[in-house]
C-alpha positions, -999 to +999 in steps of 0.1 A: +009+338+425-016+355+447-052+359+445-074+391+444-109+401+441-112+424+410-138+450+408-143+448+370-130+427+343-139+443+310-122+473+296-131+494+263-104+505+241-119+522+210-145+500+196-130+468+212-136+452+244-108+432+264-100+415+295-069+403+316-076+374+339-041+376+353-018+403+360+020+396+355+035+367+336+059+336+341+069+330+304+102+354+310+103+370+276+132+395+281+116+422+261+083+423+276+068+459+277+042+448+304+074+451+328+077+488+324+070+510+354+043+530+339+018+503+345+024+505+382+029+469+393+030+468+432+042+431+431+070+413+414+062+408+377+063+370+381+041+367+412+010+369+391-019+383+404-052+361+399-083+378+395-102+349+410-136+363+404-130+370+367-155+345+354-184+359+379-174+394+367-174+385+329-210+367+333-226+398+349-213+421+325-221+399+292-257+391+308-262+427+309-252+435+272-278+432+246-253+439+215-227+412+209-192+418+203-158+404+203-141+400+235-103+400+234-077+386+260-039+385+262-030+422+255-012+426+289-008+391+302-006+360+284-041+340+293-024+306+289+007+311+313+015+282+337-011+290+364-039+285+339-031+247+336-042+245+371-068+273+376-085+272+344-099+306+347-093+315+310-113+284+301-141+293+326-143+329+310-143+312+275-174+290+283-193+321+295-183+336+259-198+306+243-229+306+265-239+341+259-230+340+220-202+366+221-170+362+201-134+357+214-100+372+202-072+353+221-037+362+221-009+338+233+026+323+229+015+290+246+007+256+233-019+253+263-045+271+242-048+236+224-064+224+256-093+246+247-094+243+211-130+223+213-143+251+231-126+277+206-143+259+179-177+261+193-173+298+198-161+301+162-191+283+149-216+301+168-200+336+165-163+342+158-130+331+174-095+346+162-067+332+176-033+353+177+000+337+180+034+357+184+062+345+164+094+361+170+123+341+156+128+309+133+158+303+154+149+277+183+179+283+203+175+319+201+138+317+211+148+295+242+169+328+253+146+355+246+113+335+255+126+311+278+096+298+297+072+291+270+070+267+240+092+275+209+085+287+177+081+253+159+052+244+183+035+276+178+033+271+142+019+236+150-008+254+170-014+276+140-018+244+119-042+228+143-064+261+144-063+259+106-075+222+108-106+234+128-113+265+107-105+288+133-089+320+118-056+331+132-035+363+132+002+364+139+021+390+157+056+395+143+071+410+171+093+422+184+123+423+159+154+429+181+184+447+165+214+425+160+195+394+170+166+383+150+164+413+125+176+394+092+157+390+059+164+352+065+146+352+099+115+376+086+111+354+056+112+320+074+082+334+097+062+348+067+066+316+049+051+297+081+021+323+082+015+316+046+019+278+048-007+278+078-032+301+062-032+329+087-054+357+078-032+386+087+002+396+103+006+426+129+037+443+127+042+478+141+077+481+128+111+461+126+123+468+162+111+472+196+101+496+225+118+500+256+105+518+287+116+522+322+115+491+343+113+471+307+146+486+294+167+475+325+154+440+325+163+437+288+195+451+291+204+427+321+194+399+298+217+411+270+244+411+295+238+375+303+232+359+269+250+382+245+281+400+261+289+433+246+256+437+230+241+461+256+270+483+251+259+487+214+222+492+221+234+520+246+258+537+221+233+536+192+198+543+211+204+556+245+174+556+263+153+561+234+116+543+236+116+535+198+146+510+190+144+501+153+166+480+135+193+491+111+176+470+088+142+483+094+134+499+060+147+468+041+126+443+063+094+463+062+096+464+023+101+425+025+071+422+051+048+443+031+056+428-004+053+392+008+020+401+025+004+417-001+016+388-027-001+362-006-033+381+001-026+386+039-035+415+061-008+436+072-017+471+082-024+471+115-055+491+113-067+464+091-058+433+114-075+449+143-105+458+122-109+421+113-102+408+148-127+434+165-154+429+140-184+409+151-201+390+122-231+409+111-255+379+109-250+375+148-251+413+155-287+415+137-297+386+157-287+402+188-313+430+184-339+405+195-320+392+225-341+392+256-374+400+238 
């Protein structure tokens, strides 16, 4: 890893505000879109860039904001990758979010988030906290190949259970569904059953497949060659250099996904999931009108 002084930390996308304390990742997921060349990394992806002044920048930004809102993190780089255990920058940012009465929406694959469960609980009690966990495959052996440097699916489900015990709402990202690897009804149903059992609020799924761009595609194909001989050729013949790479079973799997979510009262349309995650509680929004008076 290497350290940098960032010029800013918060970025706006539509009605939501987000931050990335780190740039790059050490989880080694073979499909990671953040590797794509369009993001213009000037350093190796695993050489994580640490925005060491992120807490100071965040405090400055939140101190100046009168209207409270949700602050998201984890969209580009996991906030709980390996270096967070040593550096604790994500925790320091969460402490600032709590201190200023904002909400948090945290996306991760890592059980390191449990270190901060007390802090997340406090944010949720004062405002709102939503924890987002990615689930890809119920097959632990496959998980260790496609997401090699992070805890497995069983442990992530335990994280969901621990959050439910604290009353912290959760959302699952069912993504990606990799053609010819985890694109089966059995896998999707097993993951949805875990979502139902752990009481998640919603499941984000943009489709049964994945996306591949320049930089990401080459890394993914090299991993297929290592772990699944012959599969790269099958991909190349079927998809070429396409950006969208849908499963041959996509329609059937989407029907299963939508029917199961509807039947069990889970949010499943992406716009509904994002609305829920980005919505700051009205009571706190009203209170914020008097902040600073």
